[in-house]
C-alpha positions as CSV (number, residue, x, y, z in Angstrom):
1,M,0.0,0.0,0.0
2,K,2.9,2.3,0.7
3,Q,4.3,1.7,-2.8
4,A,0.8,2.5,-4.2
5,L,0.8,5.8,-2.4
6,Q,4.2,6.7,-3.8
7,N,2.9,5.9,-7.2
8,T,-0.1,8.2,-8.0
9,F,-1.0,6.2,-11.1
10,V,-1.3,2.9,-9.2
11,A,-3.4,4.5,-6.4
12,N,-5.7,6.3,-8.9
13,L,-6.1,3.0,-10.8
14,A,-7.2,1.3,-7.6
15,I,-9.7,4.1,-6.9
16,I,-11.1,3.9,-10.4
17,L,-11.4,0.1,-10.1
18,G,-13.5,0.6,-6.9
19,D,-15.7,3.0,-8.8
20,F,-16.3,0.4,-11.5
21,I,-17.2,-2.2,-8.9
22,L,-19.7,0.1,-7.2
23,L,-21.2,1.1,-10.5
24,N,-21.8,-2.4,-11.6
25,V,-23.2,-3.6,-8.2
26,V,-25.7,-0.7,-8.1
27,F,-26.9,-1.3,-11.7
28,A,-26.9,-5.1,-11.2
29,I,-29.4,-4.6,-8.3
30,L,-31.5,-2.4,-10.6
31,F,-31.6,-4.8,-13.5
32,N,-32.3,-7.8,-11.3
33,L,-35.1,-6.2,-9.4
34,Y,-36.7,-4.5,-12.4
35,P,-35.7,-6.3,-15.6
36,E,-38.5,-4.5,-17.5
37,I,-37.2,-1.1,-16.7
38,L,-35.4,-0.6,-20.0
39,N,-37.3,-3.0,-22.2
40,Y,-38.9,-0.7,-24.7
41,R,-38.6,-2.7,-27.9
42,T,-41.3,-5.3,-28.0
43,E,-39.7,-7.2,-30.8
44,E,-36.5,-7.8,-28.7
45,S,-35.9,-9.2,-25.3
46,F,-34.1,-7.4,-22.5
47,N,-30.3,-7.5,-23.1
48,K,-28.6,-7.1,-19.7
49,D,-25.1,-7.5,-21.1
50,E,-25.7,-4.6,-23.5
51,Y,-26.7,-2.3,-20.7
52,F,-23.8,-3.3,-18.5
53,L,-21.4,-2.5,-21.3
54,L,-22.9,0.9,-21.9
55,V,-23.0,1.7,-18.2
56,N,-19.3,1.1,-18.0
57,L,-18.5,2.9,-21.2
58,F,-20.4,6.0,-20.0
59,Y,-18.2,6.1,-16.9
60,L,-15.0,6.6,-19.0
61,P,-15.6,10.3,-20.0
62,C,-16.7,11.0,-16.4
63,V,-13.4,9.9,-14.9
64,I,-11.4,11.5,-17.8
65,L,-13.0,14.9,-17.1
66,W,-12.8,14.5,-13.3
67,P,-10.0,12.1,-12.3
68,P,-9.5,11.2,-8.6
69,I,-7.6,13.7,-6.5
70,L,-7.5,11.6,-3.3
71,V,-3.8,11.1,-3.4
72,D,-3.2,14.8,-3.6
73,R,-1.9,15.9,-0.2
74,F,-3.9,19.1,0.0
75,S,-7.2,17.9,-1.6
76,K,-10.3,19.2,0.1
77,L,-13.3,17.1,0.9
78,E,-15.6,19.7,-0.8
79,N,-13.7,19.3,-4.1
80,I,-14.0,15.5,-3.8
81,M,-17.7,15.8,-3.3
82,K,-18.1,18.1,-6.3
83,R,-16.3,15.8,-8.6
84,T,-18.5,12.9,-7.6
85,V,-21.6,15.0,-8.3
86,Y,-20.3,16.1,-11.7
87,M,-19.5,12.5,-12.6
88,V,-22.9,11.1,-11.6
89,L,-24.7,13.9,-13.5
90,L,-22.7,13.4,-16.7
91,H,-23.2,9.6,-16.5
92,A,-27.0,10.0,-15.9
93,M,-27.2,12.4,-18.9
94,C,-25.4,10.0,-21.2
95,F,-27.5,7.1,-20.0
96,V,-30.9,8.9,-20.3
97,L,-29.9,10.2,-23.8
98,Y,-29.1,6.7,-24.9
99,I,-32.5,5.4,-23.6
100,F,-34.5,8.1,-25.3
101,A,-32.4,8.8,-28.4
102,I,-30.7,5.6,-29.6
103,H,-32.2,2.6,-27.9
104,S,-35.8,3.9,-28.4
105,N,-35.1,4.9,-32.0
106,L,-36.0,8.5,-31.3
107,M,-33.1,9.6,-33.5
108,F,-35.0,8.4,-36.5
109,P,-38.8,8.6,-35.7
110,Y,-40.9,7.6,-38.7
111,T,-44.1,9.0,-37.4
112,I,-45.2,11.4,-34.7
113,G,-47.4,8.6,-33.2
114,Q,-44.4,6.4,-32.9
115,T,-42.4,9.1,-31.1
116,L,-45.2,9.8,-28.6
117,R,-45.9,6.1,-28.1
118,I,-42.3,5.5,-26.7
119,S,-42.1,6.9,-23.2
120,L,-40.6,6.2,-19.9
121,P,-43.2,5.5,-17.1
122,W,-42.9,7.7,-14.0
123,P,-42.2,4.7,-11.7
124,N,-39.2,3.8,-13.8
125,I,-38.0,7.4,-13.8
126,V,-38.1,7.4,-10.0
127,R,-36.3,4.0,-9.9
128,I,-33.5,5.3,-12.2
129,L,-33.2,8.5,-10.1
130,G,-33.0,6.4,-7.0
131,V,-30.2,4.3,-8.5
132,Y,-28.2,7.3,-9.4
133,I,-28.6,8.8,-5.9
134,S,-27.6,5.5,-4.4
135,W,-24.6,5.3,-6.7
136,W,-23.5,8.9,-5.8
137,G,-23.8,8.0,-2.1
138,C,-21.8,4.9,-2.5
139,L,-19.2,6.7,-4.7
140,F,-18.7,9.5,-2.2
141,L,-18.6,7.2,0.8
142,W,-16.0,5.0,-1.0
143,R,-13.8,8.0,-1.9
144,F,-14.2,9.5,1.5
145,C,-13.0,6.2,3.1
146,V,-10.1,5.9,0.7
147,R,-9.0,9.5,1.5
148,L,-9.3,8.7,5.2
149,L,-7.3,5.6,4.7
150,I,-4.5,7.4,2.8
151,R,-4.4,10.1,5.5
152,R,-4.2,7.4,8.3
153,I,-1.4,5.6,6.5
154,R,0.6,8.8,6.0
155,A,0.0,9.6,9.7
156,S,1.2,6.2,10.9
157,R,4.7,5.6,12.2
158,F,5.4,3.0,9.4
159,Y,5.0,5.7,6.7
160,K,8.2,7.3,5.5
161,R,7.4,11.0,5.7
162,R,9.1,13.7,3.7
163,L,11.7,15.5,5.9
164,V,11.4,19.3,5.5
165,V,13.5,22.2,6.8
166,F,12.7,25.9,6.6
167,V,15.1,28.8,6.0
168,G,13.6,32.2,7.0
169,T,10.6,33.1,9.0
170,H,8.3,35.6,7.2
171,K,4.4,35.4,7.4
172,D,3.9,33.1,4.4
173,A,6.6,30.7,5.8
174,L,4.7,30.5,9.1
175,E,1.5,29.8,7.3
176,L,3.1,27.0,5.2
177,W,4.7,25.5,8.3
178,K,1.3,25.3,10.0
179,Q,-0.2,23.5,7.0
180,L,2.6,20.9,7.0
181,Q,1.9,20.0,10.7
182,D,-1.1,18.1,9.5
183,V,0.2,14.5,9.9
184,G,-2.2,13.2,7.3
185,I,-0.3,15.1,4.6
186,G,2.8,13.1,5.2
187,Y,5.5,15.7,6.0
188,R,7.8,16.0,9.0
189,T,9.2,19.5,9.6
190,L,12.5,19.3,11.4
191,G,12.7,23.0,12.2
192,Y,13.9,26.3,10.8
193,F,17.1,28.4,10.3
194,A,17.0,32.2,10.8
195,D,19.4,34.9,11.7
196,T,17.5,35.4,15.0
197,V,14.9,33.4,16.9
198,D,11.4,34.3,15.8
199,E,9.0,34.5,18.7
200,R,6.0,33.7,16.5
201,W,7.5,30.3,15.7
202,Q,8.3,29.6,19.4
203,M,4.7,30.1,20.7
204,N,2.0,27.5,20.7
205,I,0.0,28.3,17.6
206,L,-3.7,27.4,16.9
207,S,-4.3,25.9,13.5
208,G,-7.6,24.2,12.5
209,G,-8.7,24.2,16.2
210,K,-5.6,22.4,17.3
211,K,-2.7,23.7,19.4
212,L,0.6,23.2,17.6
213,P,3.9,22.7,19.4
214,P,6.6,25.4,19.0
215,A,8.9,25.0,15.9
216,T,12.5,23.9,16.5
217,Y,15.1,26.6,16.0
218,L,18.1,24.9,14.3
219,G,20.5,27.9,14.1
220,K,21.6,30.8,12.0
221,V,21.5,30.7,8.2
222,E,25.3,30.4,8.2
223,E,25.1,27.1,10.0
224,L,22.8,25.6,7.4
225,K,25.5,24.1,5.1
226,S,27.1,21.9,7.8
227,W,23.7,20.9,9.2
228,L,22.4,19.7,5.8
229,E,25.6,17.7,5.1
230,N,25.0,15.8,8.4
231,N,21.2,15.3,8.2
232,Q,18.9,13.7,5.7
233,V,16.4,16.2,4.2
234,Q,14.2,15.7,1.1
235,E,12.9,19.3,0.8
236,L,14.0,22.8,1.7
237,Y,11.7,25.8,1.8
238,C,13.7,29.0,1.4
239,C,11.7,31.9,3.0
240,L,14.3,34.6,2.9
241,Q,13.5,38.1,1.6
242,T,13.7,38.2,-2.2
243,S,16.2,41.0,-2.1
244,D,18.7,38.6,-0.4
245,T,19.7,37.1,-3.7
246,E,23.2,36.1,-2.9
247,R,22.3,33.9,0.1
248,I,19.3,32.4,-1.8
249,D,21.6,31.5,-4.7
250,E,24.1,29.8,-2.3
251,I,21.3,27.8,-0.7
252,Y,20.0,26.8,-4.1
253,T,23.4,25.6,-5.3
254,L,23.9,23.7,-2.0
255,C,20.5,21.9,-2.4
256,E,21.4,20.9,-6.0
257,K,24.7,19.5,-4.8
258,L,23.0,17.5,-2.0
259,C,20.0,16.3,-4.1
260,I,17.6,18.2,-1.9
261,R,14.5,19.7,-3.6
262,F,14.5,23.5,-3.3
263,Y,11.4,25.6,-3.0
264,A,11.3,29.4,-2.8
265,V,8.5,30.9,-0.7
266,P,8.2,34.6,-1.4
267,D,6.8,36.9,1.2
268,V,3.8,37.9,-0.7
269,K,1.8,39.0,2.3
270,S,4.3,41.8,3.1
271,M,3.6,43.3,-0.4
272,Y,1.1,46.1,-0.9
273,L,-1.1,43.7,-3.0
274,Y,-0.9,40.8,-0.5
275,N,-3.4,38.6,-2.3
276,M,-1.5,38.4,-5.6
277,R,-1.2,35.1,-7.5
278,Y,1.5,33.6,-9.7
279,A,0.9,33.0,-13.4
280,M,3.1,32.3,-16.5
281,M,3.2,34.5,-19.5
282,G,5.3,32.4,-21.9
283,K,8.5,31.7,-20.1
284,V,8.2,34.6,-17.7
285,M,6.5,34.3,-14.3
286,I,4.2,37.2,-13.4
287,M,2.0,38.0,-10.5
288,Q,-1.7,38.7,-10.9
289,E,-3.9,40.4,-8.3
290,R,-6.6,37.6,-8.2
291,K,-7.7,34.5,-9.8
292,E,-10.7,35.0,-12.2
293,P,-12.1,31.8,-13.7
294,L,-14.3,33.9,-16.1
295,L,-11.2,35.1,-17.8
296,Q,-11.0,31.7,-19.5
297,Q,-13.0,31.7,-22.8
298,G,-14.4,28.2,-22.1
299,N,-15.9,29.3,-18.8
300,R,-17.4,32.4,-20.4
301,I,-19.0,30.2,-23.0
302,I,-20.4,27.9,-20.3
303,K,-21.8,30.8,-18.3
304,R,-23.4,32.5,-21.4
305,T,-24.9,29.3,-22.6
306,F,-26.4,28.7,-19.1
307,D,-27.8,32.3,-19.1
308,L,-29.4,31.9,-22.5
309,I,-31.0,28.5,-21.7
310,V,-32.4,29.7,-18.3
311,S,-33.5,33.1,-19.4
312,G,-34.9,31.8,-22.8
313,L,-36.9,29.0,-21.2
314,F,-38.3,31.4,-18.5
315,L,-39.2,34.1,-21.0
316,V,-41.2,31.8,-23.3
317,T,-42.9,29.8,-20.6
318,L,-43.7,31.5,-17.2
319,F,-42.9,35.1,-17.9
320,P,-45.8,35.9,-20.3
321,W,-48.3,34.8,-17.7
322,I,-46.6,36.6,-14.9
323,Y,-46.4,39.8,-17.0
324,L,-50.1,39.6,-17.8
325,F,-51.0,39.3,-14.1
326,V,-48.7,42.0,-13.0
327,A,-49.6,44.4,-15.8
328,I,-53.4,44.1,-15.1
329,V,-53.0,44.7,-11.3
330,T,-50.4,47.5,-11.7
331,K,-52.6,49.4,-14.2
332,V,-55.7,49.0,-12.0
333,T,-54.0,50.0,-8.7
334,S,-51.7,52.9,-9.7
335,P,-51.1,55.2,-12.8
336,G,-47.9,54.7,-14.7
337,P,-46.0,52.2,-16.8
338,V,-45.7,48.5,-16.0
339,F,-42.0,48.4,-16.3
340,F,-39.5,50.5,-14.3
341,K,-36.4,51.3,-16.3
342,Q,-33.2,52.6,-14.8
343,E,-29.6,53.1,-15.8
344,R,-27.3,50.8,-13.8
345,S,-23.5,50.1,-13.7
346,G,-22.7,46.9,-15.6
347,L,-19.6,45.0,-16.8
348,N,-16.4,47.0,-16.6
349,G,-18.5,50.0,-15.3
350,K,-20.5,50.4,-18.6
351,V,-24.0,51.8,-18.2
352,F,-27.0,49.7,-19.3
353,T,-30.8,50.0,-18.9
354,M,-32.2,47.5,-16.3
355,Y,-35.8,46.4,-16.3
356,K,-38.0,45.8,-13.3
357,F,-41.8,45.6,-12.6
358,R,-42.7,49.0,-11.2
359,S,-43.3,48.7,-7.5
360,M,-43.5,52.4,-6.6
361,H,-45.5,55.4,-7.5
362,V,-43.8,57.4,-10.2
363,N,-41.4,59.8,-8.4
364,K,-38.3,61.9,-9.0
365,D,-36.2,60.3,-6.3
366,A,-36.0,56.8,-8.0
367,D,-32.5,57.4,-9.2
368,R,-31.2,58.8,-5.9
369,I,-32.7,57.1,-2.9
370,Q,-32.8,53.3,-2.1
371,A,-36.1,51.8,-1.1
372,T,-36.6,51.6,2.7
373,E,-38.7,49.2,4.8
374,N,-41.7,51.6,5.2
375,D,-41.1,53.6,2.1
376,P,-44.2,55.7,1.3
377,R,-43.3,55.6,-2.4
378,K,-44.2,51.9,-2.6
379,T,-47.7,50.8,-3.7
380,K,-49.5,48.0,-1.8
381,F,-49.2,45.7,-4.8
382,G,-45.6,46.9,-5.2
383,N,-44.8,45.9,-1.7
384,F,-46.0,42.3,-2.5
385,L,-43.8,42.3,-5.7
386,R,-40.7,43.3,-3.7
387,K,-41.2,40.9,-0.9
388,S,-41.8,38.0,-3.3
389,S,-38.9,39.2,-5.6
390,I,-41.3,39.1,-8.6
391,D,-40.3,42.7,-9.4
392,E,-36.9,41.4,-10.4
393,L,-38.1,38.9,-13.0
394,P,-38.0,41.3,-16.0
395,Q,-34.2,41.3,-15.6
396,F,-34.2,38.0,-17.4
397,I,-34.8,40.2,-20.5
398,N,-31.4,41.9,-19.7
399,V,-29.9,38.4,-19.2
400,F,-31.1,37.3,-22.7
401,K,-29.8,40.5,-24.2
402,G,-26.4,40.0,-22.6
403,D,-26.4,43.0,-20.3
404,M,-26.7,40.8,-17.2
405,S,-26.2,37.2,-16.1
406,V,-28.5,35.0,-14.0
407,V,-25.9,35.1,-11.2
408,G,-23.5,37.9,-10.5
409,P,-22.9,41.0,-8.4
410,R,-26.1,43.1,-8.2
411,P,-26.0,46.2,-10.4
412,H,-26.2,49.5,-8.5
413,M,-27.6,52.9,-9.3
414,L,-25.1,55.3,-11.0
415,L,-25.1,57.7,-8.1
416,H,-24.2,54.8,-5.7
417,T,-21.4,53.7,-8.0
418,E,-20.0,57.1,-8.0
419,M,-20.3,57.6,-4.3
420,Y,-19.1,54.2,-3.0
421,S,-16.2,54.0,-5.5
422,E,-14.7,56.9,-3.5
423,L,-15.4,55.4,-0.1
424,I,-14.5,51.7,-0.6
425,K,-11.1,50.8,-2.0
426,Q,-12.1,47.7,-4.0
427,Y,-15.6,48.7,-4.9
428,M,-15.1,48.8,-8.7
429,V,-13.6,45.3,-8.7
430,R,-17.2,43.9,-8.5
431,H,-17.7,45.3,-12.1
432,L,-15.2,42.8,-13.5
433,A,-18.1,40.4,-13.9
434,K,-21.6,40.9,-15.5
435,P,-24.2,42.0,-12.9
436,G,-26.7,39.3,-12.0
437,V,-30.4,38.9,-11.2
438,T,-29.2,37.3,-8.0
439,G,-25.8,37.0,-6.4
440,W,-23.7,35.5,-3.6
441,A,-24.0,38.7,-1.5
442,Q,-27.8,38.6,-1.8
443,V,-28.2,35.0,-0.6
444,T,-25.7,35.4,2.3
445,G,-27.5,38.3,4.1
446,Y,-26.5,41.4,2.1
447,R,-29.6,42.1,0.1
448,G,-31.5,45.3,-0.1
449,E,-30.9,48.6,1.7
450,T,-27.4,49.5,2.9
451,K,-27.8,51.7,5.9
452,E,-24.2,51.6,7.0
453,L,-20.9,51.7,5.0
454,E,-20.0,48.4,6.6
455,Q,-22.9,46.7,4.9
456,M,-21.7,47.8,1.5
457,E,-18.2,46.7,2.4
458,G,-19.6,43.3,3.2
459,R,-21.4,43.1,-0.1
460,V,-18.3,44.1,-2.0
461,R,-16.3,41.4,-0.2
462,R,-18.8,38.8,-1.2
463,D,-19.0,40.0,-4.8
464,I,-15.2,39.7,-5.1
465,Y,-15.4,36.2,-3.6
466,Y,-17.9,35.3,-6.3
467,I,-15.6,36.6,-9.0
468,E,-12.6,34.7,-7.7
469,H,-14.4,31.5,-7.1
470,W,-16.9,31.3,-9.9
471,S,-18.1,27.9,-11.1
472,L,-21.2,26.5,-12.7
473,W,-21.8,24.6,-9.4
474,L,-21.7,27.9,-7.4
475,D,-24.2,29.5,-9.8
476,I,-26.6,26.6,-9.4
477,R,-26.2,26.7,-5.7
478,I,-26.9,30.4,-5.5
479,M,-30.0,29.9,-7.7
480,F,-31.4,27.3,-5.3
481,M,-30.6,29.5,-2.3
482,T,-32.4,32.4,-4.0
483,V,-35.6,30.3,-4.7
484,Y,-35.5,29.0,-1.1
485,N,-35.2,32.6,0.3
486,A,-38.0,33.8,-1.9
487,I,-40.3,31.0,-0.6
488,A,-39.2,31.2,3.0
489,G,-39.2,35.0,3.0
490,D,-36.2,37.3,3.3
491,K,-36.3,40.0,6.0
492,N,-34.3,42.3,3.8
493,A,-36.8,42.0,0.8
494,Y,-38.6,45.3,0.9
């Protein structure tokens, strides 16, 4: 098992083999309990071998797109769970498409009657759904157990851990040292060299709810050479100031001579832009302020496709009926237009016209003052629209046009953009993504009126978090949270 851990390919192969076994066991139970579930063609009998072959073939693109990351020392449980969800969803999509499109001859329907005649009964749909939920549960439990086993082996006294030594003591070095104290990762830190003893390294430090013992001070940097020659070390993390190039070069040369892997840890937190990230531009390493997944063309295509599908389906199905209801009641209860149009700040600070159902009496302060809880400008019907969030639904027109996205930072009035951009340092960063009908800030308690500057600062922090952590999974999660808040009622919806 130790050899398998040292060989990522062998370990991943064992994990994938376990996936295959679970997949076949779950579907074997389905086919044996309900052999008629996939028997559509009356002229042919149920072919179990054919389905088992397809079930296994459909797994291949899933594992190619989302390979196991259990052997990775810093893999998070959340990422493992996401990968299993994506795999099950893709497999289910391939399987269902096969049932309806190929095996049921829907790719080549000869008559409309034939097409309508071939259907999947609801009980079978529920059974297949139950099978995939069961498979996901088994898959996640299997991978969780494997991850736990790997961590236990790395934490055992029989596992040969990587011996590590630090040179330098800046903030990033201390943060890395704390992470490597997790015995499940498989490292053993021997101590650190520095010109003087660093008190921060000598205190008991809390990390992940646990109290860590003080780091061992091994001596001054000048004593490093003789110490390395007399001790076995696999990795050295150089945490000296980047300006100390002469000593860094000497340490690097020494590590090359002694076959020790050398890693440089720059003191990024001491820089003015403390959250900068590394990137490669050709052969040159550069530093960028933040990670933005939507800078990648593929991610932008995925997000725009998702926006078009969601907004298009909504606009041609539910929206006409909602518009008819809102238009009639609005016209009967108060004079003025059905839609409220207002210029808002969009992507890269560009101005666009945003649509809402009108929820207030026509007034001259609409472009200056936010709605308050007992705002006299609101109509009775408008108060219902705002509490139920129905007033926001016309923004799906903006989404379809491309001015907005289904999920993103909420667009603000031009006056607020001008005002808060002067008061909050990172305010304009939120305009690096398209504004959304809903957003991460709105579903985490920062919706509606901003009475204090601190509230707007909190909203900006969450908007920036969304920009730096965007994923289709996060968008779907925010949509579900938005629907839940609309049904349960949001105290800030007024």
